[in-house]
NUGU-400840 format. One record per residue: x negated, y negated, z negated of N, C-alpha, C, O in turn; residue number from 1. Coordinates in steps of 0.1 Angstrom, whole numbers, padded with zeros to 4 digits. Example, Ala and Ser with C-alpha at 12.3 -4.5 7.8 and 13.67 -1.06 7.14 Angstrom:
! NUGU-400840
<<-0132 0057 -0078> <-0123 0045 -0078> <-0132 0033 -0078> <-0142 0033 -0085> 1>
<<-0128 0022 -0071> <-0137 0011 -0071> <-0129 0000 -0079> <-0134 -0011 -0080> 2>
//
This chain:
! NUGU-400840
<<-0139 -0036 -0356> <-0138 -0043 -0344> <-0132 -0056 -0346> <-0121 -0057 -0353> 1>
<<-0138 -0067 -0341> <-0133 -0080 -0343> <-0121 -0083 -0334> <-0119 -0076 -0324> 2>
<<-0112 -0092 -0338> <-0100 -0095 -0330> <-0104 -0100 -0316> <-0097 -0097 -0307> 3>
<<-0115 -0107 -0315> <-0119 -0112 -0302> <-0123 -0101 -0293> <-0119 -0100 -0281> 4>
<<-0130 -0091 -0298> <-0135 -0079 -0290> <-0122 -0071 -0286> <-0122 -0066 -0275> 5>
<<-0113 -0070 -0296> <-0101 -0062 -0293> <-0093 -0069 -0282> <-0087 -0062 -0273> 6>
<<-0092 -0082 -0282> <-0085 -0090 -0272> <-0092 -0088 -0258> <-0085 -0086 -0248> 7>
<<-0105 -0088 -0258> <-0112 -0087 -0245> <-0110 -0073 -0239> <-0108 -0071 -0227> 8>
<<-0110 -0063 -0248> <-0107 -0049 -0243> <-0093 -0047 -0238> <-0091 -0041 -0228> 9>
<<-0084 -0054 -0245> <-0070 -0053 -0240> <-0068 -0060 -0227> <-0061 -0055 -0218> 10>
<<-0074 -0071 -0225> <-0073 -0078 -0212> <-0080 -0071 -0201> <-0075 -0070 -0190> 11>
<<-0092 -0065 -0204> <-0099 -0057 -0194> <-0090 -0045 -0190> <-0090 -0041 -0178> 12>
<<-0084 -0038 -0200> <-0075 -0027 -0197> <-0063 -0031 -0188> <-0060 -0024 -0179> 13>
<<-0057 -0042 -0192> <-0046 -0047 -0184> <-0050 -0050 -0170> <-0043 -0047 -0160> 14>
<<-0062 -0056 -0168> <-0067 -0060 -0155> <-0069 -0047 -0147> <-0067 -0047 -0135> 15>
<<-0075 -0037 -0153> <-0078 -0025 -0146> <-0065 -0018 -0141> <-0064 -0013 -0130> 16>
<<-0054 -0018 -0150> <-0042 -0012 -0146> <-0035 -0020 -0134> <-0030 -0014 -0125> 17>
<<-0036 -0033 -0135> <-0030 -0041 -0124> <-0038 -0039 -0111> <-0032 -0038 -0100> 18>
<<-0051 -0038 -0112> <-0060 -0036 -0100> <-0057 -0022 -0094> <-0056 -0021 -0082> 19>
<<-0055 -0012 -0102> <-0051 0001 -0097> <-0038 0001 -0090> <-0036 0007 -0080> 20>
<<-0028 -0006 -0096> <-0015 -0007 -0090> <-0015 -0014 -0077> <-0009 -0009 -0067> 21>
<<-0022 -0025 -0076> <-0023 -0032 -0063> <-0031 -0024 -0053> <-0026 -0024 -0041> 22>
<<-0041 -0017 -0057> <-0049 -0009 -0047> <-0040 0002 -0042> <-0041 0006 -0030> 23>
<<-0032 0008 -0050> <-0023 0019 -0046> <-0013 0014 -0036> <-0010 0021 -0026> 24>
<<-0007 0003 -0039> <0003 -0003 -0030> <-0003 -0007 -0016> <0003 -0005 -0006> 25>
<<-0015 -0013 -0017> <-0022 -0016 -0004> <-0025 -0003 0004> <-0023 -0003 0016> 26>
<<-0029 0007 -0003> <-0032 0020 0004> <-0019 0025 0010> <-0020 0030 0022> 27>
<<-0008 0024 0004> <0005 0029 0009> <0009 0021 0021> <0014 0027 0031> 28>
<<0007 0008 0021> <0011 0000 0032> <0002 0002 0044> <0007 0004 0056> 29>
<<-0011 0003 0042> <-0020 0006 0053> <-0018 0020 0059> <-0018 0021 0071> 30>
<<-0015 0030 0051> <-0012 0043 0056> <0001 0043 0064> <0002 0050 0074> 31>
<<0011 0036 0059> <0024 0035 0066> <0022 0029 0080> <0028 0033 0090> 32>
<<0015 0018 0080> <0013 0011 0093> <0004 0019 0103> <0007 0020 0114> 33>
<<-0006 0026 0097> <-0015 0033 0106> <-0009 0046 0111> <-0013 0052 0121> 34>
<<0001 0051 0104> <0007 0064 0108> <0019 0063 0118> <0025 0073 0121> 35>
<<0022 0051 0122> <0033 0049 0132> <0029 0055 0145> <0018 0052 0150> 36>
<<0038 0063 0150> <0035 0070 0163> <0035 0059 0175> <0041 0049 0174> 37>
<<0028 0063 0185> <0028 0054 0197> <0043 0054 0203> <0050 0064 0202> 38>
<<0046 0044 0209> <0060 0043 0215> <0059 0050 0229> <0053 0045 0238> 39>
<<0066 0061 0229> <0067 0069 0242> <0081 0072 0245> <0089 0075 0236> 40>
<<0084 0071 0257> <0098 0074 0262> <0098 0089 0265> <0089 0094 0271> 41>
<<0109 0095 0261> <0111 0109 0265> <0116 0110 0279> <0124 0102 0283> 42>
<<0113 0121 0286> <0117 0122 0300> <0132 0122 0302> <0137 0116 0311> 43>
<<0139 0130 0294> <0153 0131 0295> <0161 0126 0283> <0173 0130 0281> 44>
<<0155 0118 0275> <0161 0113 0263> <0166 0099 0264> <0164 0093 0275> 45>
<<0171 0094 0253> <0175 0080 0253> <0163 0070 0254> <0152 0074 0252> 46>
<<0167 0058 0257> <0156 0048 0258> <0150 0045 0244> <0157 0047 0234> 47>
<<0138 0041 0243> <0132 0038 0230> <0139 0027 0223> <0145 0018 0230> 48>
<<0138 0026 0210> <0145 0016 0202> <0138 0003 0203> <0145 -0008 0203> 49>
<<0125 0003 0206> <0118 -0010 0207> <0118 -0015 0221> <0117 -0008 0231> 50>
<<0119 -0028 0222> <0120 -0034 0236> <0106 -0035 0242> <0105 -0036 0254> 51>
<<0095 -0034 0234> <0082 -0035 0239> <0077 -0022 0246> <0066 -0021 0252> 52>
<<0085 -0011 0246> <0081 0001 0252> <0084 0002 0266> <0081 0012 0273> 53>
//
């Protein structure tokens, strides 16, 4: 294997690892934002923490 071919494979592997890392983090952020419950006040409980409720 030539040094140029080896370099291209190493760069492609590194790019694949970085892409997988970024995709996993984006998935975690999207899941965290999407799973936030609706702001609802409890009948006999304290007031909600958010002012927009």
